[in-house]
N, C-alpha and C positions, 0 to 999 in steps of 0.2 A: 353602188355597193361600197360600204365603208372599207377603208384600208385597214391593214393590221394595226398601224399606229392609232387610228381613230377608234378601233375596237378596244385597244388597250386603254386609251384615254377614257372611254365610256365606262369600262369595267372599274378602273381605279376611282373615278369620280363617283360612281354608284356607291362604292364602299365609303368614301369620304362623306357623302351626303347622308348616308344611312347613320353613320356614327355622329353626325352633327345635327340630326333631325330635331332632337328635343331642345337643344340650346338655340337652334335657329328659330324654332317656333316661339320660344320665350322672347327672343330678341325682336323678331319682325312680324310675328303673328302667323297663324296657320294658313291664311289665304295667300301667303307669299312663299310657301314651301311646297315642293312637289309631293305628290301622293306616294309615300314610301311603303304603303301597306301591301303593294304587289311589286313585281319586278319593275325597276325603274328604267324606262325607255326614253332616251332623249329624242327631241324633235329633230336634232341634227348635231353632228360633231365635226370639228376641224382638227388640225394638228395640236392646238393648244387647249381646247376646251369643248364644252357641249352646251346646248340650249335645252331647257326643260319647260314643259307646261306647268302652270301653277293655277290654283283655283281662282285667283283674281282675274276677272274678265279683261281681255285686251292687253295682258302683260305676260312676260315670260322671265325666267331666270337663266342667266348665262354664267357659267363657272369657267374661268379661264386662267391660264398661267401667263398670258401675254402681258408683260409689264408695261409695254407702250400703250396698250389699250386701257389698262387700269389707270395709268398716269393721265391719259387724255380725258377719260370720263371724270376723274376727280377735278381736273381743271375746268371741264365744261360745266360741271355742276357749280363750281365756284363762280364762274362767269354769270350764271343765274338765268340764262335764257338759251333755248335750243332753237336754232333756225329750222325752217321747214324741211330741209334736205337731209336730216339725220333723225334716227329714232330718238325718242325722249327717254331719259333715264330717271328713275325715281330714287334709287338707293344703290350705294356701293359699300361693300364690306371687304376688307383685305385681311387675310389670315396667314400670318408668317409662321405659325406653329407647324411642326412636322413630327411625324412618327416614322419608324423604320419601314412600316408597311407601305408608305407613299414614296419613299426615296427612289425606287427604281424608275418611277415616272416623273415625280416632281423635282427631285434633287433635294439635298438637305437645306439649301438656303433660299430657294425660290418662294415667292409669295403667290398665293392663290387668291384670285379676285372673284367675288360674287356680285354680279351686276343685274339689277332688276330693270328691264327696259320694255318699251312698247313692243307689242307683237307685230310682226311683219309676215308677209306671205310670199312664197317662192314657187308656187305651183306652175304647171305648164301655161296657164292662162296669163301669167305675168312675164313669161320669157321674152316676148317680143319687145315689151317696153323696157325691161331691164337691159336687154342687149342694145336697144337704141340709146339708152343713157350712157352705157359704157362706150359705145362707138363715138358718141358726141363729145366725150371727154378724153378721148385717147391721147390727143396732143398734150393735154394737161399733165398726164402722168410722167411724160418724158421731162417736162419742165420741173416737176416736183423732184424727180430723181436727180436732175442736174443741180438743183438747189441743195440737196443732201450732200452730194459730192463736194460742192463748193464750201459748205459749212465744215465738213470734216477736214478739208485741206486747211481752211482758216484756223480751226482749233488746233490742228497738229502743228502748224507753224507758230501759233501763239506760245507754245511751250518752249520754242527755241529762239524767240525773237531777241532774248537778252544775250545770246551767244556771240553775235557779231553784228556789224552794221548791215551786212548783206542779208542776214537772217531777219533783221528788222524791216528792211525794204521788201523782202519776200512776203512777210506777214502783212504789211501795208497793202501790197498789191492783191493779196488774197482777200483782204477785207473789202477792197473796192470791187473785186470780181463777185464776191458774195452779195454785196449790196446791189449790184447790177442784176444778178440772177434773181434776186428777190423782187426787184422792181419789174423785170420782164415777166415773171410769173404772175404778179398782180395785174399787169396790163393784159395778159392773156385771159385771166379770170374775168376781167371787166368787159371782155368782148362777147359777141353773140354766140349762142349755142342752141342746139335743137331743143324743142319744148320739153321732152322727157328728161333732159339733163339740167334744165334750168334751176330747179330747187337745190340740186347737189352743187352746181356751180356757185350759187349764191352762198351756200353753206361753207364751201371751201374758201371763198373770199372773206367771209365773216371771220373764220378761225385764223386765216392767215394774218389778218389785221389784229388779232388777239395774240399772235405769236406762235401759232400751231400750224403744222403742215401735215396733211394726210396723204400718204403715198401707198403704192402697191395695191390700189383698189381694182378689183375685178368684178365680173358679173356676180360671183358668189358673195361679194360684199354688199350687193344691192338687193333690196326687197321692196315690196309694195305695201303701203299702209293706207287705211281709210280714215280721212279726217273731214268732218263737215260735209258728208255725202260726196266726197271726192277722193279718188285714188291717186296717189303720187308715188314716184320712185324715190327711195331714200337710201342712205348708207346705213347698214345695220352693224357693220364692223369697221372701225376706222383704219384697218390695215396696219401699216407701220407708221404710226403717228410720231412726230418728233417736234421738239420745242426749238424755236429759233429766236425767241425774244420779241417783245412787242416793238412795233416800228417807232 
């Protein structure tokens, strides 16, 4: 059952999409826009957004306020290739315009992202494989969290390194700790994992080497897609993605 926040998100996004329908159709074509002739029912909603069916076979529209997801998808598109362990994205549009109607949910300065991505499946028949992938990568999440903590400490000390010799030494030490955490995470990703987790592991390693880390991934972030007569578990939502810079 949807939470109160998810219900509010769905209601406000329904209003937003209804008002944007004509301009969206002109921009991306009618096969990329949900059917707004009846009540708009999302396929699913989270805290920050909802996913909608569209006429284009095999694709869905996700509308979200998650800025880390929008930034990651933009970067992934710029890289130009999607490894097998993540859904493929076709188009991203960000809309920074706001009206008073949306401010209770969106806030006056937030950006809303519309992401067109590959359709994935989350039914009971996928539960066992999705859970297996999550279990197989559990140790990786702790490493990703540790890397985020080390990065924040390094960046915080960078702002103070000019204050004294000790502050400079503290920053240098934090840089070395961050570099070690990064290398430890890469080594872990290069190690063996169970078969269901393999495409996601390879995807995490690919993006780490491009300067991106995906963290806070749970079973809800995993879906199953069909490619070349084969079903694989993939990430459908990058969780809390953050940029650490290319190695």
